[in-house]
C-alpha positions as CSV (number, residue, x, y, z in Angstrom):
1,M,-69.0,-17.3,-62.3
2,N,-72.6,-17.6,-60.4
3,T,-70.9,-20.1,-57.5
4,L,-68.1,-17.6,-57.0
5,F,-70.2,-14.7,-56.5
6,N,-72.3,-16.7,-54.2
7,L,-69.1,-17.2,-52.0
8,L,-68.3,-13.8,-52.6
9,T,-71.7,-12.7,-51.2
10,I,-70.9,-14.5,-48.4
11,V,-67.5,-12.9,-47.2
12,Y,-68.8,-9.9,-48.5
13,F,-71.7,-9.6,-46.4
14,V,-69.5,-10.7,-43.2
15,W,-67.0,-7.4,-44.3
16,I,-70.0,-5.2,-44.7
17,V,-71.8,-5.7,-41.1
18,R,-68.2,-5.3,-39.8
19,N,-67.2,-2.1,-41.6
20,I,-71.2,-0.7,-40.6
21,L,-70.6,-1.5,-37.2
22,F,-67.0,-0.2,-37.3
23,W,-68.2,3.4,-38.5
24,V,-71.1,3.1,-36.2
25,S,-69.2,2.7,-33.2
26,L,-66.3,5.2,-34.4
27,W,-68.8,8.3,-34.5
28,Q,-70.6,7.3,-31.5
29,I,-66.6,7.1,-29.9
30,K,-66.5,10.7,-31.3
31,E,-70.4,11.7,-29.8
32,Y,-71.4,12.0,-33.6
33,R,-69.3,15.4,-33.9
34,L,-67.9,15.5,-37.4
35,D,-65.0,18.2,-35.7
36,R,-63.8,15.3,-33.4
37,L,-64.1,12.6,-36.2
38,I,-61.9,14.5,-38.5
39,V,-59.4,15.2,-35.9
40,F,-59.1,11.4,-35.8
41,L,-58.7,11.0,-39.7
42,K,-56.4,13.7,-39.6
43,E,-54.1,12.9,-36.5
44,T,-53.8,9.0,-35.8
45,I,-52.5,6.3,-37.8
46,Q,-55.6,4.4,-37.5
47,G,-57.8,7.3,-39.0
48,R,-55.2,7.6,-41.9
49,Y,-55.1,3.8,-42.3
50,L,-58.7,3.7,-42.9
51,F,-57.8,5.3,-46.6
52,T,-54.8,3.9,-46.9
53,S,-54.8,0.2,-45.9
54,I,-53.3,-2.7,-48.1
55,G,-56.9,-3.7,-48.2
56,S,-58.3,-0.4,-49.5
57,I,-55.7,0.1,-51.9
58,L,-56.2,-3.1,-53.6
59,K,-60.0,-2.3,-54.2
60,W,-59.0,1.1,-55.6
61,L,-56.2,-1.3,-57.8
62,A,-59.4,-3.7,-58.8
63,I,-61.8,-1.0,-59.6
64,A,-59.1,0.6,-61.8
65,L,-58.1,-2.9,-63.1
66,Y,-61.7,-3.2,-64.5
67,F,-61.7,-0.9,-66.9
68,L,-58.7,-2.4,-68.6
69,T,-60.6,-5.9,-69.0
70,I,-63.9,-4.6,-70.5
71,H,-62.8,-6.0,-73.5
72,R,-60.5,-9.0,-72.6
73,V,-62.9,-11.4,-70.7
74,Y,-59.8,-13.8,-69.3
75,L,-58.5,-11.0,-67.4
76,A,-62.0,-10.1,-66.3
77,S,-62.2,-13.5,-65.1
78,L,-58.9,-13.4,-63.1
79,L,-59.8,-9.6,-61.6
80,E,-63.4,-11.2,-60.1
81,Y,-61.1,-14.2,-58.7
82,F,-59.0,-10.9,-57.4
83,V,-62.3,-9.3,-55.7
84,F,-63.1,-12.6,-54.0
85,L,-59.7,-13.4,-52.6
86,I,-59.3,-9.5,-50.9
87,Y,-63.2,-10.2,-49.1
88,L,-62.0,-13.7,-48.4
89,F,-59.0,-12.1,-46.7
90,H,-61.6,-9.7,-45.2
91,S,-64.0,-11.7,-43.4
92,I,-60.7,-14.1,-42.0
93,K,-59.9,-11.0,-40.2
94,V,-63.1,-10.6,-39.2
95,L,-63.4,-13.9,-37.8
96,Q,-60.0,-13.1,-36.1
97,E,-61.2,-9.9,-34.5
98,L,-64.6,-11.6,-33.2
99,F,-62.8,-14.6,-31.4
100,G,-60.2,-12.4,-30.2
101,R,-62.6,-9.7,-28.6
102,A,-61.4,-7.1,-30.7
103,L,-64.5,-6.5,-32.8
104,K,-65.2,-2.8,-32.3
105,R,-69.0,-2.2,-32.2
106,P,-71.1,0.5,-31.0
107,V,-72.7,0.4,-27.5
108,V,-76.4,-0.1,-28.1
109,T,-79.0,2.6,-27.7
110,L,-81.8,3.5,-30.1
111,K,-79.5,5.6,-32.4
112,S,-77.0,3.6,-32.7
113,F,-79.5,0.5,-33.6
114,V,-81.2,2.6,-36.1
115,L,-78.0,4.0,-37.9
116,V,-76.9,0.1,-38.3
117,I,-80.2,-1.2,-39.3
118,L,-80.9,1.7,-41.7
119,S,-77.2,1.7,-43.2
120,F,-77.6,-1.8,-43.5
121,S,-81.2,-1.9,-45.4
122,V,-79.4,0.7,-48.1
123,I,-76.7,-1.4,-48.8
124,V,-78.7,-4.8,-49.4
125,L,-80.9,-2.2,-51.3
126,L,-78.0,-1.1,-54.0
127,L,-77.2,-4.9,-54.2
128,F,-80.6,-5.6,-56.0
129,V,-80.1,-2.9,-58.3
130,P,-76.7,-2.8,-59.8
131,L,-76.0,0.2,-62.2
132,S,-72.6,-1.6,-63.5
133,D,-71.4,-4.8,-63.7
134,K,-71.8,-7.2,-60.6
135,F,-68.4,-7.1,-59.2
136,L,-67.6,-3.7,-59.8
137,W,-70.6,-2.6,-57.9
138,L,-69.8,-4.7,-54.7
139,L,-66.2,-2.8,-54.7
140,F,-68.2,0.5,-55.1
141,I,-70.6,0.0,-52.5
142,D,-68.0,-1.0,-50.3
143,K,-66.1,2.4,-50.8
144,I,-69.0,4.3,-50.0
145,T,-70.3,2.9,-46.8
146,F,-68.7,5.1,-44.6
147,A,-70.9,7.7,-46.8
148,I,-73.9,5.8,-46.2
149,V,-73.4,6.0,-42.8
150,A,-72.5,9.4,-42.3
151,F,-75.5,10.3,-44.4
152,F,-77.8,8.8,-41.9
153,I,-76.5,10.6,-39.0
154,F,-76.6,13.9,-40.7
155,F,-80.0,12.8,-41.9
156,F,-81.1,12.5,-38.1
157,S,-79.1,15.2,-37.1
158,F,-81.9,17.7,-37.6
159,P,-84.6,15.8,-35.8
160,S,-82.1,14.9,-33.2
161,E,-81.4,18.5,-32.2
162,L,-84.8,19.3,-32.0
163,Y,-85.6,16.5,-29.8
164,R,-82.6,17.6,-27.6
165,D,-83.7,21.0,-27.6
166,F,-87.2,19.6,-26.3
167,R,-85.5,17.6,-23.5
168,I,-82.9,20.3,-22.7
169,K,-86.0,23.2,-22.3
170,R,-88.2,20.2,-20.2
171,A,-85.3,19.9,-17.7
172,V,-84.5,24.1,-17.1
173,L,-88.1,24.1,-16.4
174,K,-87.9,21.3,-14.4
175,L,-85.0,23.0,-12.2
176,Q,-86.4,26.6,-12.5
177,A,-89.6,24.9,-9.8
178,H,-86.9,23.9,-7.3
179,K,-86.0,27.4,-6.3
180,K,-83.4,26.3,-3.7
181,L,-81.4,24.2,-5.5
182,L,-77.5,24.2,-5.1
183,V,-76.0,23.6,-8.7
184,I,-72.1,23.3,-8.2
185,G,-70.4,23.3,-11.5
186,V,-67.1,21.2,-12.3
187,T,-65.2,21.7,-14.9
188,G,-61.4,21.4,-16.5
189,S,-59.5,19.4,-18.8
190,Y,-58.5,16.9,-16.3
191,G,-59.7,15.8,-12.9
192,K,-62.9,16.9,-13.5
193,S,-64.7,13.3,-13.1
194,S,-62.9,12.5,-9.3
195,T,-63.3,16.2,-8.6
196,K,-67.5,15.7,-8.9
197,E,-67.1,12.2,-7.4
198,F,-65.9,13.5,-4.2
199,I,-67.4,16.6,-3.7
200,A,-70.7,14.4,-3.8
201,Q,-69.7,11.3,-1.7
202,I,-68.5,14.3,1.2
203,L,-71.7,16.3,0.5
204,K,-74.3,13.0,0.7
205,K,-73.2,12.6,4.2
206,K,-75.7,15.5,5.1
207,F,-77.9,16.7,1.9
208,K,-79.4,15.0,-0.5
209,I,-77.7,15.4,-3.7
210,L,-77.7,14.1,-7.3
211,Y,-75.0,14.1,-9.6
212,T,-74.2,13.2,-13.5
213,Q,-72.8,10.0,-13.9
214,K,-69.6,8.6,-15.8
215,T,-69.3,11.2,-18.9
216,D,-72.6,12.6,-18.7
217,N,-70.9,16.0,-19.0
218,T,-72.7,17.1,-22.0
219,P,-76.1,19.1,-22.3
220,I,-78.4,16.3,-23.5
221,G,-76.7,14.0,-21.0
222,I,-77.2,16.7,-18.3
223,A,-80.8,17.1,-19.1
224,N,-81.4,13.4,-18.9
225,T,-79.9,13.5,-15.8
226,I,-82.2,16.0,-14.2
227,H,-85.4,14.3,-15.9
228,K,-84.0,11.0,-13.9
229,G,-83.0,11.7,-10.6
230,L,-84.5,15.2,-9.4
231,D,-86.8,15.2,-7.5
232,K,-88.3,17.6,-4.6
233,N,-86.0,16.0,-1.7
234,I,-82.8,16.9,-3.9
235,E,-80.9,19.9,-2.2
236,I,-77.8,19.7,-4.5
237,F,-76.9,19.3,-8.1
238,I,-73.8,18.4,-9.0
239,V,-72.9,18.9,-12.6
240,E,-69.6,18.0,-14.6
241,M,-69.0,20.1,-17.8
242,G,-67.4,18.9,-20.8
243,A,-66.4,21.0,-23.5
244,Y,-64.4,21.0,-27.1
245,K,-65.0,24.3,-28.3
246,K,-65.6,27.9,-27.2
247,G,-69.2,28.3,-26.0
248,E,-70.0,25.2,-24.9
249,I,-69.5,25.5,-20.9
250,S,-71.9,28.7,-21.3
251,Q,-74.5,26.6,-22.5
252,I,-74.7,23.9,-19.9
253,C,-74.5,27.2,-17.6
254,D,-77.4,28.8,-18.9
255,I,-79.3,25.3,-18.1
256,V,-78.1,24.9,-14.7
257,R,-77.3,28.1,-13.1
258,P,-74.2,27.3,-11.1
259,K,-73.9,28.9,-8.0
260,I,-70.2,27.3,-7.3
261,G,-67.7,26.1,-9.6
262,V,-64.6,24.7,-9.7
263,L,-61.7,24.7,-12.3
264,T,-59.4,21.6,-11.4
265,G,-57.0,22.1,-14.3
266,I,-56.1,23.0,-17.8
267,N,-53.5,21.6,-20.2
268,N,-53.7,20.7,-23.8
269,Q,-55.9,18.2,-23.9
270,H,-58.6,18.5,-26.9
271,L,-56.4,21.3,-28.2
272,S,-57.2,19.9,-31.2
273,L,-60.7,20.9,-30.8
274,F,-59.7,23.9,-29.1
275,G,-57.5,25.9,-31.7
276,N,-55.1,27.1,-28.7
277,L,-54.7,27.0,-25.2
278,I,-56.0,30.5,-24.5
279,N,-59.5,29.3,-26.0
280,T,-59.1,26.5,-23.8
281,M,-59.0,28.7,-20.9
282,D,-61.2,30.8,-22.0
283,T,-63.8,28.0,-22.4
284,K,-63.3,26.6,-18.9
285,Y,-63.5,30.0,-17.5
286,E,-66.7,30.6,-18.8
287,L,-68.2,28.3,-16.0
288,I,-66.7,31.4,-13.4
289,D,-68.3,34.0,-15.5
290,S,-71.8,32.6,-15.4
291,L,-71.8,32.8,-11.6
292,P,-74.0,35.1,-9.8
293,K,-73.2,37.6,-7.1
294,N,-71.4,36.0,-3.9
295,G,-71.3,33.1,-6.5
296,L,-68.7,30.4,-5.1
297,G,-65.0,30.1,-7.5
298,F,-62.3,27.6,-7.2
299,F,-59.4,27.6,-8.8
300,N,-56.7,24.6,-8.9
301,A,-53.8,26.7,-7.9
302,N,-51.3,23.9,-8.5
303,N,-52.2,24.2,-12.1
304,E,-50.4,27.3,-14.0
305,Y,-53.2,27.7,-16.3
306,V,-55.8,28.1,-13.8
307,R,-53.3,30.5,-11.4
308,K,-53.3,32.8,-14.6
309,L,-57.0,33.2,-14.6
310,L,-57.2,34.0,-10.7
311,H,-57.0,37.9,-11.5
312,R,-60.4,37.8,-13.8
313,V,-62.6,37.6,-11.0
314,T,-62.5,41.0,-10.1
315,P,-64.0,42.8,-6.6
316,E,-66.9,44.4,-8.9
317,S,-68.1,41.2,-9.7
318,K,-68.9,40.5,-6.1
319,K,-67.7,36.4,-6.5
320,M,-66.2,35.0,-4.0
321,K,-62.7,33.2,-5.1
322,V,-60.9,30.3,-3.5
323,F,-57.6,28.8,-4.5
324,Y,-57.1,25.0,-3.4
325,R,-53.7,23.5,-3.6
326,T,-51.1,21.1,-1.6
327,E,-48.1,22.8,0.3
328,D,-45.4,21.5,2.5
329,S,-46.8,24.0,4.9
330,A,-49.8,26.2,5.0
331,S,-48.3,29.1,5.9
332,L,-49.1,30.7,2.4
333,F,-52.4,32.7,2.0
334,Q,-53.3,35.1,-0.6
335,K,-55.1,37.5,2.1
336,D,-57.8,38.8,-0.8
337,S,-58.6,35.4,-1.8
338,S,-60.3,32.5,0.5
339,S,-58.2,29.3,-0.2
340,I,-57.8,25.8,1.1
341,V,-54.6,24.1,1.1
342,A,-53.2,20.5,1.9
343,Y,-49.9,20.0,4.2
344,N,-48.3,17.5,6.3
345,V,-48.9,15.3,3.4
346,S,-48.2,11.6,3.1
347,H,-49.4,8.3,1.7
348,G,-49.2,4.5,1.3
349,K,-49.8,2.1,-1.0
350,T,-53.4,2.8,-0.7
351,F,-54.2,5.7,1.0
352,V,-53.4,9.1,1.4
353,V,-53.0,11.0,4.5
354,F,-52.8,15.3,4.9
355,D,-54.2,18.1,6.9
356,V,-55.4,21.1,5.6
357,Q,-56.1,24.8,6.9
358,I,-59.3,26.7,5.4
359,Y,-59.3,30.3,5.3
360,S,-62.1,32.4,4.8
361,V,-62.2,36.0,3.5
362,E,-65.7,36.6,3.8
363,R,-66.2,34.8,7.0
364,G,-62.7,36.6,8.4
365,Y,-61.7,33.1,9.8
366,K,-58.6,30.6,9.8
367,K,-59.5,26.6,10.5
368,R,-57.4,23.6,10.3
369,I,-59.0,20.0,9.9
370,T,-56.1,17.6,10.9
371,N,-55.9,13.7,10.5
372,L,-57.4,13.4,6.9
373,R,-57.2,10.1,5.6
374,A,-58.9,9.2,2.1
375,N,-58.4,5.5,0.8
376,V,-57.6,6.2,-2.9
377,I,-54.0,6.0,-4.5
378,G,-52.0,8.9,-5.5
379,R,-50.9,12.0,-4.1
380,H,-52.2,14.4,-6.9
381,N,-56.1,13.1,-5.6
382,I,-55.5,15.5,-2.8
383,E,-56.1,18.2,-5.0
384,N,-59.2,16.3,-6.0
385,I,-60.7,16.2,-2.9
386,L,-60.0,19.8,-1.1
387,P,-63.1,21.3,-3.4
388,G,-65.1,19.0,-1.4
389,I,-63.7,19.8,1.8
390,F,-64.3,23.3,1.6
391,I,-67.7,23.2,0.3
392,A,-68.8,20.8,3.2
393,D,-66.9,23.4,5.9
394,Y,-69.0,26.6,3.6
395,L,-72.7,24.4,4.0
396,G,-71.9,23.6,7.8
397,L,-70.4,20.0,8.2
398,P,-68.5,19.7,11.3
399,S,-65.3,18.7,11.1
400,S,-65.4,15.1,12.6
401,E,-68.2,15.0,9.8
402,I,-66.0,16.2,7.0
403,R,-63.0,13.8,8.5
404,D,-65.6,10.4,8.5
405,A,-66.9,11.0,5.0
406,V,-63.1,11.8,3.6
407,F,-62.3,8.7,5.0
408,S,-64.9,6.7,3.3
409,L,-64.1,8.2,-0.1
410,V,-64.1,5.5,-3.0
411,G,-62.1,6.5,-6.4
412,L,-63.5,6.1,-9.5
413,S,-63.3,2.2,-11.3
414,S,-61.2,2.6,-14.0
415,K,-59.3,5.5,-12.4
416,M,-56.2,4.3,-10.8
417,T,-57.6,1.6,-9.3
418,I,-55.5,-1.5,-8.2
419,T,-56.3,-5.2,-8.9
420,R,-54.1,-8.2,-8.7
421,D,-54.1,-11.0,-11.2
422,V,-54.1,-14.7,-9.7
423,R,-50.3,-14.6,-9.7
424,G,-50.1,-11.7,-7.4
425,I,-49.0,-9.1,-10.3
426,I,-50.0,-5.7,-9.4
427,C,-52.5,-4.3,-12.2
428,I,-53.3,-0.8,-12.4
429,D,-56.4,0.3,-14.0
430,D,-55.9,3.6,-15.5
431,T,-58.0,3.0,-18.9
432,H,-61.2,5.3,-18.4
433,N,-59.0,8.1,-20.5
434,S,-55.7,9.5,-20.9
435,N,-54.1,12.9,-20.6
436,P,-50.5,14.4,-19.4
437,E,-51.0,15.0,-16.1
438,G,-52.7,12.2,-15.1
439,I,-49.5,9.5,-16.6
440,L,-47.4,11.7,-15.2
441,A,-49.3,11.1,-11.9
442,I,-49.3,7.6,-12.0
443,L,-45.9,7.3,-13.0
444,K,-45.1,9.6,-9.7
445,Y,-46.5,6.8,-7.7
446,V,-45.5,3.6,-9.7
447,K,-41.8,5.4,-8.8
448,H,-42.3,5.3,-5.4
449,Y,-44.0,2.1,-5.2
450,K,-42.2,-0.4,-2.7
451,S,-42.2,-4.3,-2.9
452,D,-43.1,-6.3,0.1
453,S,-40.5,-8.3,-0.8
454,Y,-37.3,-6.9,0.4
455,Y,-35.5,-9.2,-1.9
456,K,-37.2,-9.3,-4.9
457,T,-36.5,-6.7,-7.8
458,Q,-39.7,-5.1,-8.8
459,K,-40.5,-5.3,-12.9
460,K,-42.7,-2.2,-14.0
461,I,-44.1,-2.3,-17.2
462,F,-46.3,0.4,-18.6
463,V,-49.0,-0.4,-21.2
464,L,-50.0,3.2,-23.1
465,Q,-52.5,4.2,-25.8
466,P,-50.6,7.2,-27.1
467,M,-53.1,10.1,-26.5
468,I,-55.3,12.2,-29.1
469,E,-56.4,15.5,-30.0
470,L,-53.3,17.1,-28.6
471,G,-53.1,19.4,-31.1
472,K,-49.5,20.9,-32.3
473,N,-48.1,19.9,-28.7
474,A,-48.9,16.5,-29.2
475,S,-45.1,15.1,-30.3
476,E,-43.7,17.2,-27.6
477,D,-46.5,16.2,-24.7
478,H,-45.6,12.1,-25.9
479,Y,-42.0,13.2,-25.9
480,R,-42.6,14.4,-22.0
481,I,-43.9,11.7,-20.7
482,A,-42.0,9.2,-22.6
483,Q,-38.7,10.8,-20.6
484,E,-40.3,9.9,-17.3
485,I,-41.6,6.4,-18.2
486,G,-38.1,5.5,-19.2
487,R,-37.2,6.8,-16.1
488,V,-39.4,4.9,-14.1
489,C,-40.1,1.5,-15.8
490,D,-38.6,-1.5,-17.4
491,M,-40.8,-2.0,-20.4
492,L,-43.3,0.6,-22.3
493,F,-46.0,-1.4,-24.7
494,L,-47.8,1.3,-27.1
495,T,-51.1,0.2,-28.5
496,N,-50.9,1.4,-31.7
497,E,-47.7,3.4,-33.5
498,N,-49.2,6.7,-32.8
499,Y,-46.1,9.4,-32.0
500,Y,-43.7,6.0,-31.9
501,N,-40.9,8.4,-32.9
502,S,-41.3,11.0,-30.5
503,I,-41.7,8.4,-27.5
504,V,-38.9,6.3,-29.0
505,R,-37.0,9.7,-28.4
506,G,-38.3,10.5,-25.1
507,V,-37.4,6.8,-23.5
508,E,-33.7,6.9,-25.4
509,D,-33.5,10.8,-23.7
510,S,-34.4,9.5,-20.1
511,G,-31.4,7.6,-19.5
512,G,-33.3,4.4,-18.3
513,K,-33.3,1.1,-19.6
514,C,-36.8,0.8,-20.4
515,I,-37.5,-0.8,-23.9
516,V,-40.4,0.0,-26.7
517,A,-42.5,-2.2,-28.2
518,V,-46.1,-2.0,-30.4
519,G,-48.3,-5.2,-29.3
520,D,-51.7,-5.9,-29.4
521,P,-53.4,-7.4,-26.7
522,S,-52.6,-11.1,-27.3
523,E,-48.5,-9.7,-27.5
524,I,-48.7,-8.1,-24.0
525,I,-50.4,-10.7,-21.9
526,E,-48.1,-13.1,-23.7
527,F,-45.1,-11.3,-22.8
528,I,-46.4,-10.6,-18.9
529,D,-47.0,-14.5,-18.7
530,K,-43.4,-15.3,-19.5
531,N,-41.4,-12.4,-17.9
532,L,-43.5,-11.1,-14.5
533,E,-43.9,-12.5,-11.5
534,K,-46.0,-11.7,-7.6
535,E,-45.3,-8.4,-7.0
536,D,-44.6,-6.8,-10.2
537,I,-46.9,-3.9,-11.7
538,V,-48.2,-3.2,-14.8
539,V,-49.8,-0.3,-15.5
540,F,-53.0,0.1,-18.0
541,E,-53.5,3.2,-20.0
542,G,-55.8,4.7,-22.1
543,R,-58.5,3.1,-23.2
544,E,-57.2,0.7,-25.9
545,S,-55.1,-0.7,-23.0
546,S,-58.4,-2.0,-21.6
547,N,-58.7,-5.1,-24.1
548,A,-55.2,-6.5,-22.4
549,F,-56.0,-5.6,-18.8
550,K,-59.5,-7.5,-19.0
551,K,-57.5,-10.2,-20.4
552,L,-55.2,-10.4,-17.7
553,V,-57.5,-10.0,-14.8
554,R,-59.8,-12.6,-16.2
555,K,-56.9,-15.4,-16.0
């Protein structure tokens, strides 16, 4: 039995290392937040599967059977072989994940590295001091691996918070030393990253700017941006602000003290954490509420929930509210609000063209800027560009410089970016994140995308990671987007089975001929290789779809 146990130890450690990496990675993806982790475990098939998979059930069965074999030596031997086979199967699965580039592992940071090392060390230590039969002890340690990782995360949470507060306080002091710094805050359920990016690209034509990178939209991420990039030459600081519950935008505003705030859009994103849409609206409005007298608050009037917040800005607050939207004409203005409206909108495969009319209550004038062209894809991106145009005009940039700045805009990586594989298949990468409005926008773009070949029937494939954290409206939102996918696309691949029934029902009710399937990256690539050719389109939506996208473009 020593030989069997030695073999078991080898395959066992393969599984344990994978398990530790997986749990640290999952915590990291959820920003080490217990509330987000709980939502994942409760609302997703993958989360529930962690505790209800066949492997997990077999381990619990082995633990239960152990107590029935205590006095039956021959049965105990069979049980030991049974345990070995469980972990042999697991180790094979790990190797498949490794060679298939599907092994989950955290981004290497000091925190993730320490968590992995400490968790592994504790497990090794426990293995050397078994408190029961050694086979049973292995099973027990495996079942508590997630708890060991969680223990160290909570253990380090207090010193982490101390360090976090220290960094934030130093960042506040550094900001306070820049008396003339203009701070612009951007928040919303969707569109905030692109809006922040476009504001930054437009304003940097004239000003020295600093802005938060990627998803550094938390207090500590913003503080780190200040420490790394803020110097005496910086004139404007543009801050993306993320939140999952009430009070978190206010906390960021207390740090950076914005004078300009932009509300990009509100929907069901993260509703599982906010609780309801009213809480989401209240949280996003915290940015406008924090603005000083004479502060500038932007409202995306294309979004119904943002429009409902316009009335909260009272004359007594002495804040200037600006609504922005796209229209077929520039004739509609609210006389009590400043505004920027895009009209004469047209678009091609890789660009949008539009005119804008700016109306300023405070300055008492209207101004048109015509023939604006941005080399970004999707009409929806115009509303992400409008705040940057108004702010640039507000800060004195001439129309010619604004026009040049808009022309040179570059969209975010993995946000509706187009590439082609070696066969000329059009690949649209939207793997940055996923939300209902973003999916509908990309479908609208794909619907009107015409093949360069007049005689070719263009196939349209959609690879979708079902969305998470949408709360009680999740099934309805998936049904709604599935209907539109069914009308536009020929094939829908899902990267997992979350909300499968709602999605299938939506596709069936669309009246289209779209086929729905669940596939891993290899299966998706195999289908594309066999069925698609030059000028066909594949949309990759959500982070899980990035594995298939990377495999395709690497060829």
